[in-house]
C-alpha positions as CSV (number, residue, x, y, z in Angstrom):
1,X,-39.4,-86.7,-42.6
2,X,-39.3,-86.0,-45.7
3,X,-40.7,-88.3,-48.9
4,X,-39.5,-86.7,-52.1
5,X,-42.2,-88.8,-54.3
6,X,-44.8,-86.9,-51.6
7,X,-42.5,-83.2,-52.7
8,X,-43.6,-84.0,-56.0
9,X,-47.1,-85.6,-56.1
10,X,-47.6,-81.6,-53.4
11,X,-45.9,-79.6,-56.2
12,X,-48.2,-81.1,-58.7
13,X,-50.3,-80.3,-57.3
14,X,-50.1,-77.5,-56.6
15,X,-49.1,-76.1,-60.3
16,X,-52.7,-77.4,-60.6
17,X,-54.7,-75.7,-57.9
18,X,-52.5,-72.4,-60.0
19,X,-54.7,-72.7,-63.1
20,X,-58.4,-71.8,-60.7
21,X,-58.0,-68.8,-61.4
22,X,-56.6,-68.8,-64.3
23,X,-59.8,-70.9,-66.0
24,X,-62.4,-69.0,-63.9
25,X,-60.6,-65.8,-65.4
26,X,-60.2,-67.2,-69.2
27,X,-63.4,-68.0,-68.8
28,X,-65.2,-64.8,-67.8
29,X,-63.6,-62.6,-70.1
30,X,-64.4,-65.5,-73.1
31,X,-67.9,-65.1,-71.7
32,X,-68.0,-60.9,-71.6
33,X,-67.0,-60.8,-74.7
34,X,-68.4,-63.8,-76.2
35,X,-65.3,-65.3,-77.5
36,X,-66.4,-69.1,-77.0
37,X,-64.5,-72.1,-77.1
38,X,-61.5,-70.1,-78.5
39,X,-61.6,-66.7,-76.7
40,X,-61.5,-69.1,-73.7
41,X,-58.0,-70.0,-74.8
42,X,-56.4,-66.6,-76.6
43,X,-57.0,-65.7,-73.2
44,X,-55.6,-68.4,-70.2
45,X,-52.9,-68.3,-73.6
46,X,-52.4,-64.5,-73.0
47,X,-52.8,-64.5,-69.2
48,X,-49.2,-67.0,-69.3
49,X,-48.0,-64.6,-71.4
50,X,-48.3,-62.0,-69.5
51,X,-47.3,-64.2,-66.5
52,X,-44.2,-65.3,-68.4
53,X,-42.9,-61.1,-68.5
54,X,-43.7,-60.2,-65.9
55,X,-41.4,-63.0,-64.2
56,X,-38.9,-62.6,-67.0
57,X,-38.6,-58.4,-65.8
58,X,-38.2,-58.7,-62.8
59,X,-35.7,-62.1,-62.8
60,X,-34.2,-59.3,-64.9
61,X,-34.5,-56.6,-62.1
62,X,-33.0,-58.3,-60.0
63,X,-30.2,-59.1,-61.6
64,X,-28.8,-56.3,-63.0
65,X,-29.5,-54.6,-59.4
66,X,-27.6,-58.1,-57.7
67,X,-25.1,-57.0,-60.0
68,X,-24.6,-53.5,-60.0
69,X,-24.1,-53.3,-55.9
70,X,-26.1,-56.1,-54.5
71,X,-23.7,-59.7,-55.0
72,X,-21.5,-56.3,-53.6
73,X,-22.1,-55.5,-50.5
74,X,-23.9,-59.6,-49.8
75,X,-20.0,-60.0,-49.6
76,X,-19.2,-58.1,-47.7
77,X,-21.6,-58.4,-44.9
78,X,-21.3,-62.9,-45.1
79,X,-17.2,-62.0,-45.0
80,X,-17.9,-59.7,-42.1
81,X,-20.1,-62.5,-40.3
82,X,-17.9,-65.2,-41.1
83,X,-14.6,-62.7,-39.5
84,X,-16.9,-62.0,-36.4
85,X,-18.4,-65.8,-35.8
86,X,-14.8,-67.2,-36.2
87,X,-16.0,-70.0,-38.7
88,X,-12.6,-72.4,-39.9
89,X,-11.2,-72.1,-42.6
90,X,-12.2,-73.9,-46.6
91,X,-10.2,-76.1,-47.3
92,X,-8.7,-75.6,-50.7
93,X,-11.6,-77.2,-52.6
94,X,-15.3,-76.9,-51.6
95,X,-18.1,-78.5,-53.0
96,X,-20.4,-75.5,-52.2
97,X,-21.7,-73.1,-50.3
98,X,-24.1,-74.6,-49.4
99,X,-21.3,-78.1,-48.5
100,X,-19.2,-76.0,-46.3
101,X,-22.5,-74.9,-43.9
102,X,-23.1,-79.1,-43.7
103,X,-19.4,-80.2,-43.5
104,X,-18.9,-77.3,-40.7
105,X,-22.4,-78.6,-39.3
106,X,-20.7,-82.4,-38.7
107,X,-18.1,-80.9,-37.2
108,X,-18.5,-81.6,-33.6
109,X,-14.8,-79.9,-32.7
110,X,-17.0,-76.8,-33.2
111,X,-18.1,-74.9,-31.3
112,X,-21.5,-75.0,-30.5
113,X,-23.1,-72.1,-31.2
114,X,-20.7,-71.5,-34.2
115,X,-22.3,-75.7,-35.8
116,X,-26.0,-73.1,-35.1
117,X,-25.1,-70.7,-36.9
118,X,-23.9,-73.4,-39.8
119,X,-27.4,-74.2,-39.1
120,X,-28.7,-71.8,-39.3
121,X,-27.3,-70.2,-42.5
122,X,-27.4,-73.9,-44.2
123,X,-32.0,-73.5,-43.4
124,X,-31.9,-70.7,-44.3
125,X,-30.3,-72.2,-47.9
126,X,-32.5,-74.3,-47.6
127,X,-36.2,-73.0,-46.6
128,X,-35.3,-70.7,-50.6
129,X,-34.8,-73.2,-53.1
130,X,-37.5,-75.2,-51.1
131,X,-39.9,-72.8,-51.4
132,X,-38.8,-72.5,-54.8
133,X,-36.8,-68.9,-55.2
134,X,-34.6,-70.6,-56.3
135,X,-32.6,-67.4,-58.0
136,X,-32.0,-66.1,-55.1
137,X,-30.7,-69.5,-53.6
138,X,-28.5,-69.2,-56.9
139,X,-27.4,-65.1,-56.1
140,X,-26.6,-66.3,-52.1
141,X,-25.1,-69.0,-53.0
142,X,-22.9,-67.3,-55.3
143,X,-22.0,-64.4,-52.4
144,X,-21.6,-66.4,-50.4
145,X,-18.7,-68.3,-52.3
146,X,-17.6,-65.0,-53.4
147,X,-17.4,-64.2,-49.3
148,X,-15.8,-68.5,-48.6
149,X,-12.8,-67.3,-50.6
150,X,-12.4,-63.8,-48.5
151,X,-12.8,-66.1,-45.4
152,X,-9.9,-68.7,-47.1
153,X,-7.6,-65.3,-47.5
154,X,-7.8,-64.2,-44.5
155,X,-6.1,-66.7,-43.2
156,X,-3.7,-68.0,-45.5
157,X,-2.9,-64.0,-45.0
158,X,-3.9,-63.7,-40.9
159,X,-1.0,-67.2,-40.4
C-alpha cells in the first residue's frame, strides 16, 4: 500500500540527503582555497549550476534523438507489439496510453495473457514516473499514443 503523504516525506528526505555530498565538497573547496563562507556558497551554487547544465545537455540530447529517429522506431515496436498480442481496438477517445492499458487490464472479457501484458506495460510506465524519470515517461507516452492511433487504424482498414 502506498500513501501520498509518505511519498512526499520520502521525496523531501531524499532531496535533503542529496545536498550532503554537495555540502561536503563545497566545504572542502572553501577550506582548501581559503574562501571562507563566501567561498562555500560560491562552490555550492556553482555545483548546482553545473548539475543543471549537465541535466539540460542530457535532456536536449535525449529529446533530439527521440525526435530524429527514436520516436519512429519506438512507435513501430509498440504498434507491432499491440498487433502481435491482439490488443483490443482503442476507443475513439482515450484519456491517455495509461488509461487505455488500465481499461484493457480491467476488462474481464479480454484473455488473461492480454490483461497480464497490459499490466506489465502499465507497470513499466508507472515505474518510470515514480522513479523520477518523467521525461522518459513522457517520451514513452507520446510513442504509445501514436502507436495506439496506428493500432486503431488497423481495425478500420481491416473491417
